[in-house]
C-alpha positions as CSV (number, residue, x, y, z in Angstrom):
1,M,-0.1,0.1,-0.1
2,T,1.0,3.2,-1.0
3,D,-0.1,7.0,0.4
4,T,1.5,8.5,-3.2
5,Y,-1.5,8.5,-5.8
6,R,-2.5,10.4,-8.0
7,I,-4.9,10.7,-11.4
8,A,-5.2,12.2,-14.6
9,I,-8.0,12.1,-17.2
10,P,-6.7,12.3,-20.8
11,H,-10.1,11.6,-22.4
12,F,-13.7,12.0,-21.6
13,W,-14.1,8.1,-21.7
14,C,-11.7,7.3,-19.0
15,L,-9.2,8.1,-16.2
16,E,-5.8,6.9,-15.2
17,Y,-5.0,5.8,-11.8
18,Y,-0.8,6.0,-10.5
19,E,-0.1,4.7,-7.4
20,G,3.7,4.7,-7.4
21,N,5.2,3.4,-10.7
22,K,1.8,1.9,-11.3
23,K,-0.7,2.7,-13.8
24,M,-4.3,1.4,-14.3
25,T,-6.7,2.8,-16.7
26,V,-10.6,3.1,-15.3
27,D,-13.7,2.7,-17.7
28,I,-15.6,6.2,-16.6
29,D,-17.6,8.3,-18.8
30,F,-16.8,11.9,-17.5
31,R,-20.4,13.4,-20.1
32,D,-22.3,11.4,-17.6
33,P,-24.2,13.9,-15.0
34,I,-23.8,11.5,-12.3
35,I,-20.2,9.5,-11.9
36,C,-20.9,6.1,-10.4
37,L,-17.6,4.7,-9.0
38,N,-17.6,1.0,-7.5
39,A,-14.8,-1.3,-7.1
40,K,-15.6,-3.7,-9.9
41,L,-14.6,-0.7,-12.5
42,I,-11.1,-1.6,-11.4
43,S,-9.6,-5.0,-13.1
44,C,-6.1,-4.5,-13.3
45,W,-3.0,-2.9,-13.3
46,D,-1.1,-1.7,-17.0
47,A,1.8,-3.2,-18.2
48,P,4.3,-4.7,-17.1
49,F,2.4,-4.8,-13.7
50,E,-1.2,-6.6,-15.5
51,N,-0.6,-10.1,-13.3
52,E,0.0,-8.6,-10.1
53,I,-3.5,-9.8,-8.2
54,I,-5.8,-6.5,-6.9
55,T,-7.7,-7.7,-3.6
56,D,-10.9,-6.8,-3.1
57,D,-9.9,-4.4,-0.3
58,E,-7.4,-3.0,-2.7
59,K,-10.0,-2.0,-5.0
60,R,-12.1,-0.5,-2.2
61,R,-8.9,1.9,-1.3
62,I,-8.3,2.4,-4.9
63,I,-11.9,3.7,-5.5
64,K,-11.8,5.8,-2.6
65,N,-8.8,7.5,-3.7
66,I,-10.0,8.4,-7.3
67,T,-13.2,9.2,-5.3
68,N,-11.5,12.0,-3.2
69,E,-9.3,13.3,-6.1
70,L,-12.5,13.5,-8.2
71,K,-14.4,15.3,-5.4
72,K,-11.5,18.3,-5.8
73,R,-12.0,18.4,-9.5
74,F,-16.1,18.1,-9.7
75,T,-19.1,19.2,-7.7
76,P,-19.2,16.5,-4.9
77,E,-22.7,15.7,-5.5
78,T,-22.1,14.1,-8.9
79,I,-19.7,11.6,-7.5
80,V,-21.8,8.4,-6.0
81,L,-20.3,5.7,-4.5
82,Q,-21.8,2.4,-4.9
83,D,-21.2,-1.1,-2.7
84,I,-17.8,0.5,-1.0
85,Q,-18.0,-0.4,2.8
């Protein structure tokens, strides 16, 4: 686990999540009026880390990190967490 993470939004259809030297692409459509986030969006790291297993706890942590960053950029009411405990 690392405290160093960041996001980038290179296109309206995806988000890039960086944690240390790893990157993952998350399919999120920023044209939607509400951004729904859940752990199912987190599938794998981009190469060369694509075979690294991401546990459910790690998925929830990553979604919470993404949520925190998106709330800085968008109206918080537009960010909805689904099935995150």
